[in-house]
C-alpha positions as CSV (number, residue, x, y, z in Angstrom):
1,M,38.4,-43.2,15.4
2,G,38.4,-40.4,18.2
3,M,34.9,-40.3,18.3
4,L,34.9,-44.1,19.5
5,S,37.6,-43.5,22.3
6,G,36.3,-44.4,25.9
7,H,33.1,-46.4,24.8
8,P,32.3,-49.9,25.4
9,R,33.8,-52.4,22.7
10,G,31.0,-54.1,22.0
11,L,29.4,-51.0,20.8
12,M,31.4,-51.8,17.1
13,V,29.9,-55.5,16.8
14,L,26.6,-54.0,17.3
15,F,27.1,-51.0,15.0
16,F,28.4,-53.6,12.4
17,S,25.6,-55.9,13.0
18,E,23.2,-53.3,12.5
19,M,24.4,-52.1,9.4
20,W,24.4,-55.2,7.5
21,E,21.0,-55.5,8.9
22,R,20.2,-52.1,7.5
23,F,21.1,-52.9,4.2
24,C,18.8,-56.0,4.0
25,Y,16.0,-54.0,5.3
26,Y,16.5,-50.5,2.9
27,G,17.6,-52.3,0.1
28,M,14.7,-54.0,0.2
29,R,12.5,-51.3,0.7
30,T,14.3,-49.2,-1.5
31,L,12.8,-51.1,-4.5
32,L,9.9,-51.9,-2.9
33,T,7.3,-48.9,-4.6
34,L,9.0,-49.4,-7.7
35,Y,9.1,-53.1,-7.8
36,L,5.1,-52.9,-6.9
37,V,4.3,-50.0,-9.7
38,K,7.0,-51.8,-12.4
39,S,6.8,-55.3,-12.0
40,L,3.5,-56.2,-10.3
41,L,1.6,-53.1,-11.9
42,K,0.0,-51.8,-9.2
43,G,-1.7,-47.9,-9.1
44,D,0.3,-45.7,-7.0
45,A,-2.3,-45.4,-4.4
46,E,-2.4,-49.1,-3.8
47,A,1.6,-49.4,-3.9
48,A,1.5,-46.8,-1.2
49,L,-1.0,-48.8,1.1
50,I,0.9,-51.8,0.6
51,Y,4.3,-50.2,1.5
52,G,3.0,-48.5,4.3
53,S,1.3,-51.3,5.3
54,Y,4.6,-53.4,5.5
55,T,6.8,-50.7,7.0
56,A,4.2,-50.2,10.1
57,L,4.0,-53.7,10.9
58,I,7.9,-53.6,10.4
59,Y,7.8,-51.1,13.0
60,A,5.0,-52.6,15.2
61,A,6.6,-55.7,15.3
62,P,9.1,-54.6,17.9
63,V,6.5,-54.1,20.0
64,L,6.3,-58.1,20.6
65,G,10.0,-58.5,20.1
66,G,11.2,-56.7,22.8
67,K,8.1,-58.4,25.3
68,F,9.5,-61.9,23.8
69,A,13.3,-60.9,24.5
70,D,12.5,-59.4,28.2
71,K,10.6,-62.2,29.6
72,Y,11.1,-65.5,27.7
73,L,14.3,-65.4,24.8
74,G,17.0,-63.3,26.3
75,Y,18.4,-60.7,23.9
76,R,21.1,-62.6,22.0
77,Y,18.5,-65.6,20.8
78,A,16.0,-63.1,19.6
79,I,18.5,-61.4,17.8
80,M,19.9,-64.3,15.9
81,L,16.5,-65.7,15.5
82,G,15.3,-62.1,13.7
83,A,18.4,-62.4,11.3
84,V,17.3,-66.0,9.8
85,L,13.8,-65.3,9.6
86,M,14.9,-61.7,7.7
87,A,17.5,-63.7,5.0
88,I,14.9,-66.3,4.6
89,G,12.2,-63.6,3.6
90,E,14.5,-61.5,1.3
91,F,15.4,-65.1,-0.7
92,M,11.3,-65.6,-0.5
93,I,10.9,-62.8,-2.4
94,L,12.7,-64.3,-5.7
95,G,9.5,-66.3,-6.4
96,G,8.8,-63.0,-8.4
97,N,5.0,-62.9,-8.0
98,E,2.7,-61.0,-5.4
99,T,2.2,-64.4,-3.0
100,W,5.7,-64.9,-2.9
101,L,6.5,-61.3,-2.2
102,L,3.9,-61.3,0.8
103,I,5.1,-64.6,2.6
104,G,8.9,-62.9,2.3
105,M,7.5,-59.8,3.9
106,G,5.6,-61.6,6.4
107,S,9.0,-63.7,7.6
108,I,11.1,-60.1,7.1
109,I,8.3,-58.6,9.6
110,V,8.9,-61.5,12.3
111,G,12.5,-61.0,12.1
112,N,12.8,-57.4,12.2
113,G,10.4,-57.4,15.4
114,Y,13.3,-59.7,17.1
115,F,16.3,-58.4,15.4
116,K,15.5,-54.2,15.7
117,A,14.3,-53.4,18.9
118,N,16.5,-55.8,21.1
119,I,19.8,-54.4,19.3
120,S,19.0,-51.1,20.3
121,T,18.0,-52.2,23.8
122,I,22.0,-53.6,24.3
123,V,23.2,-50.3,23.2
124,G,21.4,-48.7,25.6
125,K,22.8,-51.8,28.8
126,L,26.4,-50.9,27.6
127,Y,26.3,-48.0,29.8
128,E,25.5,-47.0,33.2
129,E,22.7,-45.1,34.6
130,G,23.7,-40.9,33.7
131,D,26.4,-42.1,31.8
132,P,26.9,-38.8,29.7
133,R,28.6,-40.9,26.3
134,R,25.3,-42.8,26.2
135,D,23.6,-39.7,23.4
136,S,27.0,-40.0,21.9
137,G,27.1,-44.3,21.6
138,F,23.3,-43.9,20.1
139,T,24.5,-41.4,17.5
140,I,27.9,-43.5,16.6
141,F,25.3,-46.5,16.4
142,Y,22.6,-44.8,14.4
143,I,25.9,-43.9,11.7
144,G,25.7,-47.6,11.4
145,I,22.4,-47.5,10.7
146,N,23.0,-45.1,8.0
147,V,26.3,-46.8,6.3
148,G,23.9,-49.5,5.9
149,A,21.1,-47.6,4.4
150,F,23.8,-46.0,2.3
151,L,25.4,-48.8,0.8
152,A,21.7,-50.3,0.4
153,T,20.7,-47.3,-1.5
154,T,23.2,-47.5,-4.0
155,V,24.4,-50.6,-4.1
156,V,21.2,-52.4,-4.2
157,A,18.9,-49.6,-5.7
158,Y,21.4,-49.6,-8.8
159,I,21.8,-53.7,-9.3
160,G,17.9,-53.6,-8.5
161,E,16.6,-51.2,-11.3
162,T,19.6,-51.9,-13.8
163,Y,19.7,-55.5,-13.8
164,G,16.1,-56.7,-12.6
165,F,14.3,-56.2,-9.1
166,K,15.1,-60.1,-8.1
167,Y,19.1,-59.5,-8.2
168,G,18.5,-56.4,-6.0
169,F,16.3,-58.6,-3.4
170,A,19.2,-61.2,-3.4
171,L,21.9,-58.9,-2.2
172,A,19.5,-57.7,0.2
173,G,19.6,-61.2,1.5
174,V,23.5,-61.7,1.7
175,G,24.0,-58.5,3.8
176,M,21.0,-60.3,6.2
177,L,23.7,-63.1,6.6
178,A,26.8,-60.9,6.9
179,A,24.9,-59.5,9.9
180,F,24.4,-62.7,11.7
181,F,27.9,-63.8,11.0
182,I,29.2,-60.6,13.0
183,F,26.6,-60.6,16.0
184,W,27.5,-64.3,16.8
185,A,31.2,-64.6,16.2
186,F,32.1,-61.4,18.2
187,R,29.6,-62.2,20.7
188,D,32.1,-62.1,23.7
189,R,32.7,-58.5,23.2
190,Y,29.3,-57.3,24.3
191,K,29.1,-59.8,27.3
192,E,29.0,-57.8,30.2
193,A,25.2,-56.6,29.0
194,E,22.0,-57.4,30.9
195,G,19.7,-59.7,30.0
196,L,22.0,-61.5,27.0
197,D,20.7,-65.1,28.0
198,I,18.2,-67.4,27.8
199,P,15.7,-67.2,30.8
200,E,16.2,-70.4,32.9
201,A,12.2,-70.6,32.9
202,S,12.1,-70.5,29.8
203,K,13.9,-73.8,29.4
204,K,11.0,-75.8,31.5
205,K,9.2,-78.2,29.1
206,I,5.1,-77.3,28.8
207,F,4.2,-79.4,26.2
208,G,5.4,-82.6,25.4
209,P,9.4,-82.4,24.6
210,L,9.0,-78.5,23.8
211,N,10.0,-75.8,26.4
212,V,8.9,-72.4,27.2
213,L,12.0,-71.1,24.0
214,H,9.8,-73.7,21.7
215,V,6.8,-72.7,21.9
216,V,7.4,-68.8,21.7
217,T,9.8,-69.1,18.5
218,L,7.2,-71.6,16.6
219,G,4.2,-69.5,18.0
220,S,5.8,-66.1,16.3
221,L,6.0,-67.8,13.0
222,L,2.0,-67.9,12.5
223,I,2.7,-63.9,12.6
224,I,3.7,-64.7,9.1
225,P,0.5,-65.5,7.8
226,I,-0.9,-62.8,9.7
227,S,1.1,-60.2,8.2
228,Y,0.1,-61.8,4.4
229,F,-3.3,-60.8,5.9
230,L,-3.0,-57.7,7.1
231,I,-0.7,-55.9,4.3
232,S,-3.4,-57.9,1.7
233,W,-6.6,-55.9,3.6
234,N,-4.9,-53.0,5.0
235,E,-8.4,-51.4,5.8
236,I,-7.8,-53.2,8.9
237,M,-4.8,-51.7,10.1
238,D,-6.3,-48.5,10.8
239,Y,-8.0,-49.7,14.2
240,L,-5.2,-52.4,15.1
241,L,-2.5,-49.7,15.0
242,I,-4.9,-47.1,17.2
243,G,-5.8,-50.2,19.2
244,L,-2.2,-51.1,19.9
245,F,-1.5,-47.5,20.5
246,L,-4.2,-47.1,23.2
247,Y,-3.0,-50.1,24.6
248,I,0.5,-49.1,25.3
249,S,0.1,-45.9,26.2
250,V,-1.9,-47.1,29.0
251,N,0.6,-49.7,30.0
252,L,3.4,-47.7,30.0
253,I,1.9,-45.2,32.2
254,M,0.1,-47.6,34.7
255,S,3.6,-50.0,34.6
256,G,5.2,-46.1,35.2
257,K,2.9,-45.6,38.7
258,K,3.5,-49.5,39.9
259,V,7.2,-48.1,40.2
260,S,6.6,-44.3,41.3
261,K,5.5,-41.0,40.8
262,V,8.2,-39.8,39.0
263,Y,8.3,-42.7,36.7
264,R,4.4,-42.2,36.2
265,D,5.5,-38.7,34.7
266,R,8.3,-40.0,33.0
267,M,5.9,-42.4,30.8
268,I,3.1,-39.8,30.4
269,A,5.8,-37.6,28.7
270,L,7.3,-40.7,26.6
271,V,3.7,-40.9,25.3
272,I,3.6,-37.3,24.5
273,F,6.8,-38.1,22.6
274,I,5.2,-41.0,21.2
275,V,2.7,-38.7,19.3
276,I,5.2,-36.1,18.2
277,N,7.4,-38.9,16.6
278,I,4.5,-40.7,14.9
279,T,3.8,-37.1,13.3
280,F,7.6,-36.6,12.1
281,W,7.9,-40.2,10.3
282,A,4.5,-39.7,8.7
283,A,5.9,-36.7,6.5
284,F,9.7,-38.2,6.3
285,E,8.7,-41.5,5.1
286,Q,7.3,-40.1,2.1
287,A,10.8,-41.1,0.7
288,G,10.2,-44.3,-0.1
289,T,6.5,-43.9,-1.9
290,S,5.9,-40.3,-2.9
291,L,9.3,-38.6,-3.1
292,T,10.3,-42.1,-5.1
293,L,7.6,-41.7,-7.7
294,F,8.5,-37.9,-7.6
295,A,11.8,-38.7,-8.9
296,D,10.8,-41.2,-10.9
297,R,8.5,-38.9,-13.0
298,N,9.2,-34.9,-12.3
299,V,12.7,-34.6,-11.1
300,N,15.6,-34.7,-13.8
301,R,18.2,-36.9,-12.9
302,E,20.1,-36.8,-15.5
303,I,24.2,-36.0,-14.4
304,F,26.8,-35.2,-17.3
305,G,24.8,-37.8,-19.3
306,W,24.8,-40.9,-16.6
307,V,20.5,-40.4,-15.7
308,M,20.5,-42.0,-12.0
309,P,17.8,-44.4,-10.9
310,A,15.0,-43.2,-9.3
311,A,15.2,-45.5,-6.3
312,M,18.9,-44.4,-6.0
313,T,17.9,-40.6,-4.9
314,Q,17.1,-42.3,-1.5
315,F,21.0,-42.1,-0.6
316,F,20.4,-38.8,0.0
317,N,19.3,-39.4,3.4
318,P,21.9,-42.2,4.7
319,F,24.7,-40.2,2.7
320,Y,23.9,-36.7,4.8
321,I,23.7,-38.9,8.0
322,I,27.3,-40.2,8.1
323,V,28.5,-36.3,6.9
324,F,26.5,-35.1,9.7
325,G,26.3,-37.9,12.3
326,S,29.9,-37.6,13.7
327,I,29.8,-34.3,13.6
328,F,26.4,-33.9,15.7
329,S,27.7,-36.5,18.3
330,V,30.6,-34.3,19.1
331,M,28.3,-31.4,19.0
332,W,25.9,-32.2,21.8
333,V,29.1,-33.6,24.4
334,K,30.3,-29.5,23.6
335,L,27.3,-28.2,24.0
336,S,26.8,-29.8,27.0
337,E,30.1,-29.1,28.5
338,I,29.2,-25.3,28.1
339,G,25.4,-25.7,29.2
340,R,24.0,-25.1,25.8
341,N,22.3,-28.2,24.9
342,P,18.9,-27.9,23.8
343,S,16.5,-29.5,26.1
344,I,14.6,-33.0,24.3
345,P,11.6,-30.9,23.5
346,M,13.4,-28.0,21.9
347,K,15.3,-30.8,19.8
348,F,12.0,-32.3,18.4
349,S,10.7,-28.9,17.5
350,F,13.7,-27.9,15.6
351,G,13.8,-31.2,14.1
352,I,10.4,-31.3,13.0
353,L,10.6,-27.3,11.8
354,Q,13.9,-28.3,9.5
355,L,11.5,-31.4,8.2
356,G,8.7,-28.9,7.5
357,L,11.4,-26.6,5.2
358,G,12.8,-29.6,3.2
359,F,9.2,-29.9,1.8
360,L,8.8,-26.4,1.1
361,V,12.1,-26.6,-1.2
362,T,9.8,-28.0,-3.7
363,L,8.0,-24.7,-4.0
364,V,11.0,-22.9,-4.7
365,A,12.0,-25.7,-6.9
366,V,8.8,-25.2,-9.3
367,N,9.9,-22.0,-10.7
368,F,13.3,-24.0,-12.2
369,A,11.0,-26.9,-13.9
370,D,12.3,-27.8,-17.3
371,D,9.5,-29.8,-19.7
372,Y,7.7,-30.4,-16.2
373,K,11.1,-31.9,-14.6
374,V,12.9,-29.9,-11.5
375,P,16.4,-30.0,-11.2
376,L,17.9,-32.9,-9.2
377,L,18.9,-30.1,-6.3
378,T,15.7,-30.2,-5.4
379,L,16.1,-33.5,-3.7
380,V,19.5,-32.6,-2.8
381,F,18.5,-29.6,-0.3
382,L,15.3,-31.3,0.2
383,Y,17.1,-34.6,2.2
384,M,19.7,-32.3,3.7
385,L,16.9,-30.3,5.8
386,H,14.5,-34.0,6.2
387,T,18.5,-35.7,7.4
388,T,19.5,-32.4,10.1
389,G,16.4,-32.7,11.0
390,E,16.2,-36.4,11.6
391,L,19.6,-36.2,13.5
392,F,18.0,-33.6,15.8
393,L,14.9,-36.0,16.5
394,S,15.6,-39.9,16.0
395,P,19.1,-40.9,17.9
396,I,17.8,-38.1,20.9
397,G,14.8,-40.0,20.6
398,L,16.2,-43.9,21.3
399,S,18.5,-42.8,23.7
400,M,15.9,-41.0,25.3
401,V,13.5,-43.9,25.8
402,T,16.5,-45.8,27.7
403,K,16.7,-43.2,30.1
404,L,12.4,-42.7,30.9
405,A,12.0,-46.2,31.2
406,P,12.3,-47.8,34.5
407,K,14.6,-50.8,34.0
408,N,12.1,-53.6,34.2
409,I,10.0,-52.7,31.2
410,A,13.0,-51.3,28.7
411,G,12.5,-53.6,25.9
412,T,8.7,-52.9,26.5
413,A,9.1,-49.0,26.1
414,M,11.8,-49.6,23.3
415,G,8.6,-51.7,21.7
416,A,6.7,-48.8,21.9
417,W,8.8,-46.1,20.4
418,F,9.0,-48.5,17.5
419,L,5.1,-48.6,17.3
420,S,5.4,-44.9,17.2
421,Y,7.1,-45.1,13.4
422,A,4.9,-48.0,12.8
423,I,2.0,-45.6,12.8
424,G,3.8,-42.8,11.0
425,N,4.5,-45.1,8.3
426,F,1.0,-46.4,8.0
427,V,0.0,-42.3,7.7
428,A,2.7,-41.8,5.6
429,G,1.4,-44.5,2.8
430,K,-2.0,-43.0,3.1
431,I,-0.8,-39.3,2.3
432,A,1.6,-41.0,-0.4
433,A,-2.0,-42.3,-1.6
434,L,-3.3,-38.8,-2.4
435,T,-0.2,-37.9,-4.9
436,G,-0.7,-41.1,-7.2
437,A,-1.5,-42.3,-10.8
438,E,-3.6,-45.2,-11.1
439,G,-2.7,-48.6,-12.8
440,G,0.6,-49.1,-13.4
441,G,1.8,-45.6,-12.9
442,Q,1.2,-44.2,-16.8
443,I,1.0,-40.2,-16.2
444,T,-0.6,-38.8,-19.3
445,D,0.0,-35.0,-17.9
446,M,2.8,-34.4,-16.1
447,G,2.1,-30.6,-15.6
448,E,-0.6,-31.9,-13.6
449,Q,1.1,-34.5,-11.7
450,L,3.9,-32.0,-10.7
451,A,1.1,-29.6,-9.3
452,V,-0.5,-32.8,-7.2
453,Y,3.3,-33.3,-6.0
454,T,4.1,-29.5,-5.1
455,G,0.8,-28.5,-3.3
456,T,0.7,-32.0,-1.3
457,F,4.2,-31.6,-0.2
458,A,3.9,-27.7,0.5
459,N,0.7,-28.7,2.7
460,I,2.9,-30.9,4.6
461,G,5.5,-28.7,5.5
462,Y,3.2,-25.8,6.4
463,V,1.5,-27.8,9.1
464,L,4.8,-29.4,9.8
465,L,6.3,-25.8,10.9
466,G,3.0,-25.2,12.9
467,F,3.1,-28.2,15.0
468,A,7.2,-27.6,15.4
469,L,5.9,-24.0,17.0
470,I,3.8,-26.2,18.8
471,I,6.2,-28.1,20.4
472,A,8.4,-25.4,21.6
473,I,5.6,-23.3,23.3
474,F,4.8,-26.6,25.6
475,N,8.6,-26.5,26.4
476,K,8.7,-26.0,29.8
477,P,5.7,-28.5,31.1
478,L,7.3,-31.1,29.1
479,N,10.4,-30.8,30.8
480,K,9.0,-30.8,34.3
481,L,7.1,-34.3,33.5
482,M,10.5,-35.5,32.8
483,H,12.0,-34.8,36.1
484,G,15.6,-34.0,35.1
485,V,15.8,-36.7,32.0
486,T,17.9,-34.8,29.5
């Protein structure tokens, strides 16, 4: 593989570990809304809020996962603990009722908190400061995420919808065990990364025979019942996420200020990018809720007599990432060489512009609707624009965090970045709840439902176009705050 030449050998171990972890996460997530609506007979709005709360907690957990790994656990132990908890969570869902689903979700949330922030941090630590290969390395890593997501949204989605949801969830659990094995078996290949080992201070006994490592590990299991409670009573999440956002923003800026004025400014820039990221994902994450139910009800999914399962329509995004990912990886390097690489704020602006245009595709598609069903090509073009938008923003954002943050708070900054996904996912659930039917998703008026979907999607599209313009206008002041980080 030409794009891998010159990259650290540990990158591929992290690539495959993350690939199987994402297979697990997306496998469960791709089926979740349909499982809630069709098996547990939830109304659309309730399903969207459960989904939004779960995915929000999934992304909020790395705030703690990154902090605990930085201070107490070391990255290697944290990632392996996360892998075990995620696998257990998937198998718990096989209990087949809401209680087991929520307990399983809690276990996946804690596990993901340890796995996700810290594996991204190790990728950053494989490269020296100012290494021009870093953006390219993160984009390659990002392709791994999407190979896992592609396998999940095809194989797991098909098996789950065709043979029964429990088989899909079980398959996701097996994927997680594969991630654990790869990360452990090939640990020698990424051993040069800093911060892998358990800190000496964590081996001191503090509570009978228990040392700091044991106490932090057992204490983090308490997050499982807390997650159960927060998903069940998700209105509390509004206050929790706003509070977390304010706390982490002040914490980052104060930590930066302690290092230098430059780092203070960079942390202010990071907080602004966090707000932009929230906006992007609040719209993008309609994929798992309103866009999947839209596909189920108002999209003609027949291809040569075969009807594609609704959950499978989520495969377009990872498919396009795999197709375009390596092109983008090379493109950023080539644009740098000729001095034409857009600034980070402009990349974010272009990303949000494309996301908005994707939603506006539905306005065109309505003109081709037959029996209140738009052609499958609607989703082909919508997800293509969403994906090119994502490639302008998401891998660039991950790389940017590792460049903006002072070394001593690298894990915390990455955790803060994942918190922005959390808030975005939660807001996405709120937006999706505006489009839904009640009680097991029984739709009586397909025309009215189509009008609700396209009206909501159009509004999202127009807001995003306006937001992209604002970011472009403030490109220069944002670059000034970043003090040379590109």
